All heavy atoms as TSV, in Angstrom:
chain	resi	resn	atom	element	x	y	z
A	1	MET	N	N	0.841	-1.174	0.000
A	1	MET	CA	C	0.000	0.000	0.000
A	1	MET	C	C	0.892	1.244	0.000
A	1	MET	O	O	1.924	1.274	0.636
A	1	MET	CB	C	-0.896	0.008	1.232
A	1	MET	CG	C	-1.800	-1.196	1.367
A	1	MET	SD	S	-3.289	-1.092	0.394
A	1	MET	CE	C	-4.289	-0.047	1.387
A	2	THR	N	N	0.451	2.249	-0.719
A	2	THR	CA	C	1.193	3.495	-0.823
A	2	THR	C	C	0.343	4.629	-0.271
A	2	THR	O	O	-0.843	4.715	-0.556
A	2	THR	CB	C	1.538	3.791	-2.300
A	2	THR	OG1	O	2.246	2.678	-2.835
A	2	THR	CG2	C	2.388	5.030	-2.418
A	3	LYS	N	N	0.948	5.500	0.505
A	3	LYS	CA	C	0.247	6.665	1.051
A	3	LYS	C	C	0.534	7.863	0.162
A	3	LYS	O	O	1.681	8.262	-0.012
A	3	LYS	CB	C	0.697	6.935	2.485
A	3	LYS	CG	C	0.278	5.836	3.434
A	3	LYS	CD	C	0.683	6.133	4.846
A	3	LYS	CE	C	0.263	4.978	5.748
A	3	LYS	NZ	N	0.649	5.198	7.127
A	4	TRP	N	N	-0.531	8.428	-0.413
A	4	TRP	CA	C	-0.432	9.550	-1.334
A	4	TRP	C	C	-0.912	10.817	-0.649
A	4	TRP	O	O	-1.858	10.799	0.138
A	4	TRP	CB	C	-1.292	9.287	-2.562
A	4	TRP	CG	C	-0.820	8.135	-3.381
A	4	TRP	CD1	C	-1.129	6.813	-3.196
A	4	TRP	CD2	C	0.055	8.187	-4.500
A	4	TRP	NE1	N	-0.499	6.050	-4.134
A	4	TRP	CE2	C	0.233	6.871	-4.956
A	4	TRP	CE3	C	0.697	9.216	-5.172
A	4	TRP	CZ2	C	1.030	6.558	-6.040
A	4	TRP	CZ3	C	1.485	8.900	-6.261
A	4	TRP	CH2	C	1.642	7.583	-6.693
A	5	ILE	N	N	-0.298	11.952	-0.994
A	5	ILE	CA	C	-0.703	13.250	-0.467
A	5	ILE	C	C	-1.544	13.927	-1.539
A	5	ILE	O	O	-1.093	14.104	-2.673
A	5	ILE	CB	C	0.516	14.123	-0.118
A	5	ILE	CG1	C	1.416	13.394	0.876
A	5	ILE	CG2	C	0.055	15.464	0.445
A	5	ILE	CD1	C	2.751	14.063	1.091
A	6	LEU	N	N	-2.777	14.293	-1.168
A	6	LEU	CA	C	-3.710	14.936	-2.086
A	6	LEU	C	C	-4.076	16.320	-1.551
A	6	LEU	O	O	-4.151	16.518	-0.343
A	6	LEU	CB	C	-4.985	14.107	-2.240
A	6	LEU	CG	C	-4.829	12.653	-2.654
A	6	LEU	CD1	C	-6.178	11.970	-2.662
A	6	LEU	CD2	C	-4.177	12.552	-4.004
A	7	LYS	N	N	-4.343	17.256	-2.447
A	7	LYS	CA	C	-4.737	18.607	-2.054
A	7	LYS	C	C	-5.997	18.990	-2.816
A	7	LYS	O	O	-6.035	18.924	-4.048
A	7	LYS	CB	C	-3.625	19.599	-2.360
A	7	LYS	CG	C	-3.949	21.016	-1.957
A	7	LYS	CD	C	-2.784	21.935	-2.232
A	7	LYS	CE	C	-3.090	23.342	-1.788
A	7	LYS	NZ	N	-1.945	24.237	-2.033
A	8	CYS	N	N	-7.035	19.400	-2.084
A	8	CYS	CA	C	-8.300	19.805	-2.694
A	8	CYS	C	C	-8.077	21.083	-3.494
A	8	CYS	O	O	-7.510	22.058	-2.997
A	8	CYS	CB	C	-9.366	20.021	-1.616
A	8	CYS	SG	S	-10.966	20.550	-2.288
A	9	MET	N	N	-8.530	21.084	-4.737
A	9	MET	CA	C	-8.365	22.243	-5.607
A	9	MET	C	C	-9.325	23.372	-5.240
A	9	MET	O	O	-9.130	24.510	-5.651
A	9	MET	CB	C	-8.592	21.833	-7.065
A	9	MET	CG	C	-7.636	20.776	-7.564
A	9	MET	SD	S	-5.962	21.355	-7.717
A	9	MET	CE	C	-6.105	22.295	-9.203
A	10	THR	N	N	-10.371	23.086	-4.447
A	10	THR	CA	C	-11.348	24.097	-4.073
A	10	THR	C	C	-10.984	24.790	-2.771
A	10	THR	O	O	-10.899	26.010	-2.717
A	10	THR	CB	C	-12.753	23.465	-3.949
A	10	THR	OG1	O	-13.073	22.821	-5.183
A	10	THR	CG2	C	-13.806	24.502	-3.635
A	11	CYS	N	N	-10.740	24.018	-1.717
A	11	CYS	CA	C	-10.503	24.614	-0.398
A	11	CYS	C	C	-9.038	24.575	0.036
A	11	CYS	O	O	-8.651	25.245	0.985
A	11	CYS	CB	C	-11.372	23.947	0.665
A	11	CYS	SG	S	-10.917	22.243	1.047
A	12	GLY	N	N	-8.221	23.757	-0.628
A	12	GLY	CA	C	-6.798	23.691	-0.311
A	12	GLY	C	C	-6.426	22.726	0.799
A	12	GLY	O	O	-5.256	22.632	1.158
A	13	GLU	N	N	-7.378	21.998	1.347
A	13	GLU	CA	C	-7.071	21.043	2.415
A	13	GLU	C	C	-6.255	19.889	1.872
A	13	GLU	O	O	-6.561	19.334	0.815
A	13	GLU	CB	C	-8.356	20.499	3.041
A	13	GLU	CG	C	-8.083	19.486	4.138
A	13	GLU	CD	C	-9.353	18.982	4.801
A	13	GLU	OE1	O	-10.094	19.795	5.343
A	13	GLU	OE2	O	-9.577	17.759	4.747
A	14	GLU	N	N	-5.205	19.512	2.591
A	14	GLU	CA	C	-4.380	18.368	2.210
A	14	GLU	C	C	-4.788	17.160	3.035
A	14	GLU	O	O	-5.144	17.288	4.205
A	14	GLU	CB	C	-2.902	18.676	2.423
A	14	GLU	CG	C	-2.369	19.698	1.448
A	14	GLU	CD	C	-0.870	19.888	1.548
A	14	GLU	OE1	O	-0.197	19.097	2.243
A	14	GLU	OE2	O	-0.371	20.830	0.929
A	15	ARG	N	N	-4.721	15.995	2.409
A	15	ARG	CA	C	-5.054	14.754	3.103
A	15	ARG	C	C	-4.170	13.642	2.597
A	15	ARG	O	O	-3.532	13.755	1.550
A	15	ARG	CB	C	-6.520	14.397	2.913
A	15	ARG	CG	C	-6.873	14.087	1.465
A	15	ARG	CD	C	-8.323	13.775	1.256
A	15	ARG	NE	N	-8.652	12.511	1.869
A	15	ARG	CZ	C	-9.829	11.938	1.753
A	15	ARG	NH1	N	-10.789	12.510	1.067
A	15	ARG	NH2	N	-10.071	10.787	2.322
A	16	ILE	N	N	-4.134	12.553	3.354
A	16	ILE	CA	C	-3.353	11.376	2.993
A	16	ILE	C	C	-4.328	10.266	2.629
A	16	ILE	O	O	-5.272	9.990	3.362
A	16	ILE	CB	C	-2.433	10.942	4.149
A	16	ILE	CG1	C	-1.419	12.049	4.424
A	16	ILE	CG2	C	-1.740	9.634	3.824
A	16	ILE	CD1	C	-0.582	11.826	5.652
A	17	LEU	N	N	-4.098	9.646	1.487
A	17	LEU	CA	C	-4.934	8.554	1.006
A	17	LEU	C	C	-4.065	7.317	0.853
A	17	LEU	O	O	-3.079	7.334	0.114
A	17	LEU	CB	C	-5.576	8.940	-0.333
A	17	LEU	CG	C	-6.518	7.919	-0.945
A	17	LEU	CD1	C	-7.771	7.771	-0.081
A	17	LEU	CD2	C	-6.903	8.343	-2.351
A	18	ASP	N	N	-4.411	6.257	1.555
A	18	ASP	CA	C	-3.658	5.003	1.528
A	18	ASP	C	C	-4.397	4.025	0.619
A	18	ASP	O	O	-5.479	3.551	0.951
A	18	ASP	CB	C	-3.547	4.452	2.949
A	18	ASP	CG	C	-2.573	3.294	3.059
A	18	ASP	OD1	O	-1.854	3.025	2.089
A	18	ASP	OD2	O	-2.522	2.672	4.136
A	19	VAL	N	N	-3.828	3.782	-0.566
A	19	VAL	CA	C	-4.487	2.904	-1.540
A	19	VAL	C	C	-3.510	1.864	-2.072
A	19	VAL	O	O	-2.304	2.014	-1.955
A	19	VAL	CB	C	-5.070	3.710	-2.724
A	19	VAL	CG1	C	-6.211	4.589	-2.280
A	19	VAL	CG2	C	-4.008	4.531	-3.413
A	20	GLY	N	N	-4.045	0.840	-2.666
A	20	GLY	CA	C	-3.231	-0.253	-3.191
A	20	GLY	C	C	-3.003	-0.172	-4.686
A	20	GLY	O	O	-2.717	-1.176	-5.311
A	21	PHE	N	N	-3.148	1.003	-5.272
A	21	PHE	CA	C	-2.869	1.140	-6.699
A	21	PHE	C	C	-2.133	2.448	-6.956
A	21	PHE	O	O	-2.070	3.326	-6.104
A	21	PHE	CB	C	-4.152	1.048	-7.545
A	21	PHE	CG	C	-5.260	1.949	-7.098
A	21	PHE	CD1	C	-5.377	3.232	-7.593
A	21	PHE	CD2	C	-6.199	1.504	-6.187
A	21	PHE	CE1	C	-6.402	4.057	-7.177
A	21	PHE	CE2	C	-7.222	2.330	-5.758
A	21	PHE	CZ	C	-7.325	3.604	-6.263
A	22	ASN	N	N	-1.591	2.593	-8.147
A	22	ASN	CA	C	-0.723	3.695	-8.505
A	22	ASN	C	C	-1.541	4.908	-8.962
A	22	ASN	O	O	-2.098	4.914	-10.062
A	22	ASN	CB	C	0.221	3.231	-9.615
A	22	ASN	CG	C	1.274	4.236	-9.961
A	22	ASN	OD1	O	1.303	5.324	-9.423
A	22	ASN	ND2	N	2.140	3.873	-10.880
A	23	LEU	N	N	-1.614	5.955	-8.153
A	23	LEU	CA	C	-2.366	7.153	-8.513
A	23	LEU	C	C	-1.670	7.984	-9.587
A	23	LEU	O	O	-2.283	8.853	-10.185
A	23	LEU	CB	C	-2.610	8.027	-7.276
A	23	LEU	CG	C	-3.532	7.462	-6.205
A	23	LEU	CD1	C	-3.775	8.508	-5.124
A	23	LEU	CD2	C	-4.852	6.997	-6.785
A	24	ALA	N	N	-0.399	7.724	-9.844
A	24	ALA	CA	C	0.321	8.453	-10.881
A	24	ALA	C	C	-0.294	8.202	-12.257
A	24	ALA	O	O	-0.111	8.993	-13.175
A	24	ALA	CB	C	1.789	8.052	-10.881
A	25	LEU	N	N	-1.046	7.144	-12.408
A	25	LEU	CA	C	-1.692	6.818	-13.681
A	25	LEU	C	C	-2.864	7.735	-13.995
A	25	LEU	O	O	-3.375	7.738	-15.106
A	25	LEU	CB	C	-2.171	5.361	-13.682
A	25	LEU	CG	C	-1.082	4.309	-13.506
A	25	LEU	CD1	C	-1.700	2.932	-13.384
A	25	LEU	CD2	C	-0.113	4.362	-14.657
A	26	PHE	N	N	-3.321	8.532	-13.021
A	26	PHE	CA	C	-4.477	9.403	-13.200
A	26	PHE	C	C	-4.112	10.772	-13.764
A	26	PHE	O	O	-4.966	11.641	-13.857
A	26	PHE	CB	C	-5.248	9.562	-11.890
A	26	PHE	CG	C	-5.990	8.325	-11.493
A	26	PHE	CD1	C	-5.414	7.413	-10.633
A	26	PHE	CD2	C	-7.244	8.059	-11.985
A	26	PHE	CE1	C	-6.089	6.266	-10.257
A	26	PHE	CE2	C	-7.924	6.913	-11.629
A	26	PHE	CZ	C	-7.344	6.010	-10.769
A	27	GLY	N	N	-2.875	11.016	-14.087
A	27	GLY	CA	C	-2.480	12.263	-14.719
A	27	GLY	C	C	-2.379	13.458	-13.784
A	27	GLY	O	O	-2.494	14.589	-14.228
A	28	GLY	N	N	-2.198	13.229	-12.496
A	28	GLY	CA	C	-1.977	14.330	-11.560
A	28	GLY	C	C	-3.207	14.854	-10.857
A	28	GLY	O	O	-3.092	15.649	-9.929
A	29	LYS	N	N	-4.405	14.439	-11.285
A	29	LYS	CA	C	-5.637	14.907	-10.654
A	29	LYS	C	C	-6.584	13.747	-10.438
A	29	LYS	O	O	-6.575	12.778	-11.186
A	29	LYS	CB	C	-6.304	15.979	-11.501
A	29	LYS	CG	C	-5.464	17.236	-11.608
A	29	LYS	CD	C	-6.171	18.290	-12.398
A	29	LYS	CE	C	-5.262	19.519	-12.489
A	29	LYS	NZ	N	-5.841	20.532	-13.354
A	30	LEU	N	N	-7.422	13.889	-9.406
A	30	LEU	CA	C	-8.332	12.815	-9.028
A	30	LEU	C	C	-9.564	13.428	-8.375
A	30	LEU	O	O	-9.440	14.364	-7.572
A	30	LEU	CB	C	-7.617	11.884	-8.035
A	30	LEU	CG	C	-8.373	10.736	-7.411
A	30	LEU	CD1	C	-8.619	9.657	-8.464
A	30	LEU	CD2	C	-7.566	10.145	-6.272
A	31	PHE	N	N	-10.751	12.940	-8.711
A	31	PHE	CA	C	-11.964	13.381	-8.028
A	31	PHE	C	C	-12.213	12.454	-6.856
A	31	PHE	O	O	-12.287	11.229	-7.012
A	31	PHE	CB	C	-13.167	13.360	-8.978
A	31	PHE	CG	C	-13.292	14.609	-9.786
A	31	PHE	CD1	C	-12.646	14.734	-10.990
A	31	PHE	CD2	C	-14.053	15.673	-9.329
A	31	PHE	CE1	C	-12.747	15.883	-11.741
A	31	PHE	CE2	C	-14.162	16.836	-10.069
A	31	PHE	CZ	C	-13.516	16.937	-11.279
A	32	ILE	N	N	-12.329	13.039	-5.656
A	32	ILE	CA	C	-12.558	12.272	-4.436
A	32	ILE	C	C	-13.324	13.162	-3.453
A	32	ILE	O	O	-13.302	14.385	-3.567
A	32	ILE	CB	C	-11.214	11.778	-3.842
A	32	ILE	CG1	C	-11.440	10.728	-2.777
A	32	ILE	CG2	C	-10.382	12.915	-3.335
A	32	ILE	CD1	C	-10.177	10.000	-2.364
A	33	TYR	N	N	-13.992	12.551	-2.485
A	33	TYR	CA	C	-14.787	13.302	-1.518
A	33	TYR	C	C	-13.886	14.146	-0.612
A	33	TYR	O	O	-12.905	13.663	-0.065
A	33	TYR	CB	C	-15.620	12.338	-0.659
A	33	TYR	CG	C	-16.560	13.025	0.303
A	33	TYR	CD1	C	-17.761	13.532	-0.141
A	33	TYR	CD2	C	-16.224	13.173	1.643
A	33	TYR	CE1	C	-18.634	14.164	0.722
A	33	TYR	CE2	C	-17.080	13.802	2.515
A	33	TYR	CZ	C	-18.285	14.296	2.059
A	33	TYR	OH	O	-19.129	14.932	2.917
A	34	CYS	N	N	-14.239	15.420	-0.457
A	34	CYS	CA	C	-13.511	16.329	0.431
A	34	CYS	C	C	-14.334	16.510	1.700
A	34	CYS	O	O	-15.511	16.875	1.638
A	34	CYS	CB	C	-13.277	17.684	-0.255
A	34	CYS	SG	S	-12.473	18.900	0.808
A	35	ARG	N	N	-13.717	16.259	2.839
A	35	ARG	CA	C	-14.419	16.366	4.119
A	35	ARG	C	C	-14.772	17.810	4.458
A	35	ARG	O	O	-15.785	18.064	5.092
A	35	ARG	CB	C	-13.581	15.750	5.232
A	35	ARG	CG	C	-13.511	14.231	5.112
A	35	ARG	CD	C	-12.571	13.657	6.139
A	35	ARG	NE	N	-11.519	12.992	5.363
A	35	ARG	CZ	C	-10.300	12.788	5.764
A	35	ARG	NH1	N	-9.913	13.193	6.942
A	35	ARG	NH2	N	-9.444	12.176	4.994
A	36	ARG	N	N	-13.925	18.750	4.062
A	36	ARG	CA	C	-14.195	20.156	4.378
A	36	ARG	C	C	-15.307	20.714	3.477
A	36	ARG	O	O	-16.214	21.394	3.941
A	36	ARG	CB	C	-12.945	21.001	4.221
A	36	ARG	CG	C	-13.176	22.454	4.630
A	36	ARG	CD	C	-11.982	23.334	4.410
A	36	ARG	NE	N	-10.909	22.986	5.343
A	36	ARG	CZ	C	-9.678	23.473	5.235
A	36	ARG	NH1	N	-9.350	24.282	4.256
A	36	ARG	NH2	N	-8.760	23.136	6.113
A	37	CYS	N	N	-15.238	20.421	2.181
A	37	CYS	CA	C	-16.248	20.908	1.226
A	37	CYS	C	C	-17.548	20.120	1.313
A	37	CYS	O	O	-18.597	20.598	0.875
A	37	CYS	CB	C	-15.708	20.806	-0.202
A	37	CYS	SG	S	-14.271	21.826	-0.561
A	38	LYS	N	N	-17.466	18.900	1.839
A	38	LYS	CA	C	-18.598	17.976	1.936
A	38	LYS	C	C	-19.209	17.667	0.556
A	38	LYS	O	O	-20.414	17.613	0.377
A	38	LYS	CB	C	-19.665	18.509	2.888
A	38	LYS	CG	C	-19.155	18.674	4.304
A	38	LYS	CD	C	-20.277	18.944	5.257
A	38	LYS	CE	C	-19.853	19.247	6.653
A	38	LYS	NZ	N	-18.800	18.590	7.256
A	39	ALA	N	N	-18.311	17.464	-0.426
A	39	ALA	CA	C	-18.720	17.132	-1.790
A	39	ALA	C	C	-17.540	16.500	-2.518
A	39	ALA	O	O	-16.402	16.599	-2.070
A	39	ALA	CB	C	-19.173	18.386	-2.525
A	40	ASN	N	N	-17.834	15.851	-3.650
A	40	ASN	CA	C	-16.766	15.319	-4.495
A	40	ASN	C	C	-16.086	16.487	-5.191
A	40	ASN	O	O	-16.741	17.266	-5.881
A	40	ASN	CB	C	-17.316	14.339	-5.521
A	40	ASN	CG	C	-17.686	13.024	-4.899
A	40	ASN	OD1	O	-17.112	12.626	-3.904
A	40	ASN	ND2	N	-18.657	12.342	-5.489
A	41	ARG	N	N	-14.781	16.611	-4.999
A	41	ARG	CA	C	-14.022	17.722	-5.569
A	41	ARG	C	C	-12.762	17.193	-6.237
A	41	ARG	O	O	-12.268	16.113	-5.915
A	41	ARG	CB	C	-13.603	18.721	-4.492
A	41	ARG	CG	C	-14.732	19.349	-3.741
A	41	ARG	CD	C	-15.420	20.378	-4.583
A	41	ARG	NE	N	-16.390	21.092	-3.748
A	41	ARG	CZ	C	-17.497	21.585	-4.206
A	41	ARG	NH1	N	-17.813	21.474	-5.467
A	41	ARG	NH2	N	-18.328	22.214	-3.394
A	42	GLU	N	N	-12.227	17.975	-7.146
A	42	GLU	CA	C	-10.979	17.619	-7.803
A	42	GLU	C	C	-9.813	17.844	-6.845
A	42	GLU	O	O	-9.728	18.879	-6.194
A	42	GLU	CB	C	-10.793	18.475	-9.050
A	42	GLU	CG	C	-9.640	18.052	-9.903
A	42	GLU	CD	C	-9.576	18.841	-11.193
A	42	GLU	OE1	O	-9.989	20.010	-11.217
A	42	GLU	OE2	O	-9.100	18.263	-12.176
A	43	HIS	N	N	-8.942	16.845	-6.736
A	43	HIS	CA	C	-7.763	16.911	-5.875
A	43	HIS	C	C	-6.507	16.784	-6.727
A	43	HIS	O	O	-6.469	16.017	-7.676
A	43	HIS	CB	C	-7.779	15.783	-4.831
A	43	HIS	CG	C	-8.722	16.024	-3.705
A	43	HIS	ND1	N	-10.085	16.010	-3.858
A	43	HIS	CD2	C	-8.486	16.290	-2.400
A	43	HIS	CE1	C	-10.652	16.244	-2.686
A	43	HIS	NE2	N	-9.691	16.418	-1.785
A	44	LEU	N	N	-5.503	17.533	-6.367
A	44	LEU	CA	C	-4.204	17.470	-7.012
A	44	LEU	C	C	-3.375	16.408	-6.300
A	44	LEU	O	O	-3.303	16.393	-5.070
A	44	LEU	CB	C	-3.517	18.834	-6.920
A	44	LEU	CG	C	-2.166	18.980	-7.583
A	44	LEU	CD1	C	-2.297	18.801	-9.088
A	44	LEU	CD2	C	-1.595	20.349	-7.276
A	45	ILE	N	N	-2.751	15.507	-7.050
A	45	ILE	CA	C	-1.898	14.476	-6.472
A	45	ILE	C	C	-0.514	15.077	-6.307
A	45	ILE	O	O	0.183	15.331	-7.285
A	45	ILE	CB	C	-1.864	13.218	-7.366
A	45	ILE	CG1	C	-3.270	12.664	-7.550
A	45	ILE	CG2	C	-0.942	12.162	-6.763
A	45	ILE	CD1	C	-3.382	11.594	-8.615
A	46	LEU	N	N	-0.116	15.341	-5.054
A	46	LEU	CA	C	1.161	15.988	-4.783
A	46	LEU	C	C	2.333	15.019	-4.787
A	46	LEU	O	O	3.458	15.407	-5.069
A	46	LEU	CB	C	1.105	16.713	-3.440
A	46	LEU	CG	C	0.059	17.829	-3.329
A	46	LEU	CD1	C	0.062	18.417	-1.934
A	46	LEU	CD2	C	0.302	18.891	-4.367
A	47	GLY	N	N	2.095	13.760	-4.457
A	47	GLY	CA	C	3.153	12.760	-4.428
A	47	GLY	C	C	2.921	11.760	-3.326
A	47	GLY	O	O	1.854	11.696	-2.731
A	48	CYS	N	N	3.958	10.986	-3.026
A	48	CYS	CA	C	3.879	9.957	-1.992
A	48	CYS	C	C	4.388	10.500	-0.666
A	48	CYS	O	O	5.283	11.346	-0.641
A	48	CYS	CB	C	4.718	8.749	-2.380
A	48	CYS	SG	S	4.150	7.961	-3.870
A	49	LEU	N	N	3.856	9.971	0.407
A	49	LEU	CA	C	4.259	10.387	1.741
A	49	LEU	C	C	5.683	9.963	2.046
A	49	LEU	O	O	6.470	10.744	2.565
A	49	LEU	CB	C	3.301	9.818	2.793
A	49	LEU	CG	C	3.531	10.244	4.225
A	49	LEU	CD1	C	3.317	11.744	4.367
A	49	LEU	CD2	C	2.593	9.513	5.153
A	50	ASP	N	N	6.056	8.756	1.672
A	50	ASP	CA	C	7.397	8.246	1.977
A	50	ASP	C	C	8.436	8.632	0.933
A	50	ASP	O	O	9.616	8.352	1.093
A	50	ASP	CB	C	7.377	6.732	2.153
A	50	ASP	CG	C	6.856	5.986	0.930
A	50	ASP	OD1	O	6.612	6.630	-0.106
A	50	ASP	OD2	O	6.700	4.770	1.029
A	51	GLY	N	N	8.012	9.284	-0.150
A	51	GLY	CA	C	8.944	9.733	-1.179
A	51	GLY	C	C	9.320	8.682	-2.202
A	51	GLY	O	O	10.027	8.962	-3.151
A	52	GLU	N	N	8.867	7.466	-2.039
A	52	GLU	CA	C	9.175	6.377	-2.975
A	52	GLU	C	C	7.918	6.015	-3.755
A	52	GLU	O	O	7.321	4.976	-3.536
A	52	GLU	CB	C	9.719	5.162	-2.240
A	52	GLU	CG	C	11.053	5.415	-1.564
A	52	GLU	CD	C	11.613	4.161	-0.906
A	52	GLU	OE1	O	11.183	3.055	-1.277
A	52	GLU	OE2	O	12.461	4.308	-0.030
A	53	CYS	N	N	7.537	6.876	-4.677
A	53	CYS	CA	C	6.341	6.636	-5.483
A	53	CYS	C	C	6.601	5.534	-6.497
A	53	CYS	O	O	7.705	5.418	-7.021
A	53	CYS	CB	C	5.948	7.908	-6.222
A	53	CYS	SG	S	5.459	9.253	-5.145
A	54	PRO	N	N	5.573	4.760	-6.803
A	54	PRO	CA	C	5.703	3.743	-7.857
A	54	PRO	C	C	5.980	4.407	-9.198
A	54	PRO	O	O	5.649	5.570	-9.399
A	54	PRO	CB	C	4.354	3.039	-7.869
A	54	PRO	CG	C	3.652	3.451	-6.636
A	54	PRO	CD	C	4.255	4.721	-6.177
A	55	ALA	N	N	6.544	3.666	-10.116
A	55	ALA	CA	C	6.796	4.190	-11.466
A	55	ALA	C	C	5.475	4.585	-12.119
A	55	ALA	O	O	4.435	4.008	-11.832
A	55	ALA	CB	C	7.506	3.137	-12.295
A	56	SER	N	N	5.532	5.561	-13.005
A	56	SER	CA	C	4.304	6.064	-13.614
A	56	SER	C	C	3.790	5.191	-14.756
A	56	SER	O	O	2.774	5.489	-15.336
A	56	SER	CB	C	4.505	7.496	-14.115
A	56	SER	OG	O	5.518	7.519	-15.077
A	57	GLY	N	N	4.492	4.114	-15.103
A	57	GLY	CA	C	4.047	3.204	-16.136
A	57	GLY	C	C	2.853	2.387	-15.676
A	57	GLY	O	O	2.528	2.311	-14.505
A	58	ALA	N	N	2.155	1.787	-16.629
A	58	ALA	CA	C	0.972	0.996	-16.305
A	58	ALA	C	C	1.351	-0.237	-15.486
A	58	ALA	O	O	2.378	-0.858	-15.730
A	58	ALA	CB	C	0.272	0.570	-17.585
A	59	ASP	N	N	0.503	-0.562	-14.519
A	59	ASP	CA	C	0.708	-1.761	-13.706
A	59	ASP	C	C	0.173	-2.953	-14.477
A	59	ASP	O	O	-0.971	-2.959	-14.920
A	59	ASP	CB	C	-0.027	-1.651	-12.380
A	59	ASP	CG	C	0.554	-0.566	-11.488
A	59	ASP	OD1	O	1.728	-0.229	-11.658
A	59	ASP	OD2	O	-0.185	-0.060	-10.622
A	60	VAL	N	N	0.997	-3.965	-14.646
A	60	VAL	CA	C	0.606	-5.149	-15.413
A	60	VAL	C	C	0.838	-6.382	-14.546
A	60	VAL	O	O	1.886	-6.545	-13.945
A	60	VAL	CB	C	1.422	-5.269	-16.715
A	60	VAL	CG1	C	1.031	-6.513	-17.475
A	60	VAL	CG2	C	1.250	-4.040	-17.566
A	61	ILE	N	N	-0.174	-7.249	-14.514
A	61	ILE	CA	C	-0.058	-8.507	-13.792
A	61	ILE	C	C	0.144	-9.621	-14.808
A	61	ILE	O	O	-0.639	-9.762	-15.752
A	61	ILE	CB	C	-1.311	-8.792	-12.947
A	61	ILE	CG1	C	-1.511	-7.697	-11.922
A	61	ILE	CG2	C	-1.220	-10.168	-12.285
A	61	ILE	CD1	C	-2.799	-7.809	-11.152
A	62	ASP	N	N	1.200	-10.368	-14.668
A	62	ASP	CA	C	1.471	-11.473	-15.604
A	62	ASP	C	C	0.781	-12.727	-15.164
A	62	ASP	O	O	0.687	-13.069	-14.047
A	62	ASP	CB	C	2.966	-11.747	-15.705
A	62	ASP	CG	C	3.688	-10.606	-16.407
A	62	ASP	OD1	O	3.069	-9.986	-17.282
A	62	ASP	OD2	O	4.852	-10.366	-16.069
């Protein structure tokens, strides 16, 4: 699991999202629920919390 840092484009609140897939594949932006705005808002993907982000290539399972 990778912890990603996201920033709401509307209110500016930053949050950490722990997911099991590579958010770098979304092109830098993601729509997700914002607790402060209380609505689905566009979030900017700032990077990984630990600094070791997965490669931006597609994940393939053989």
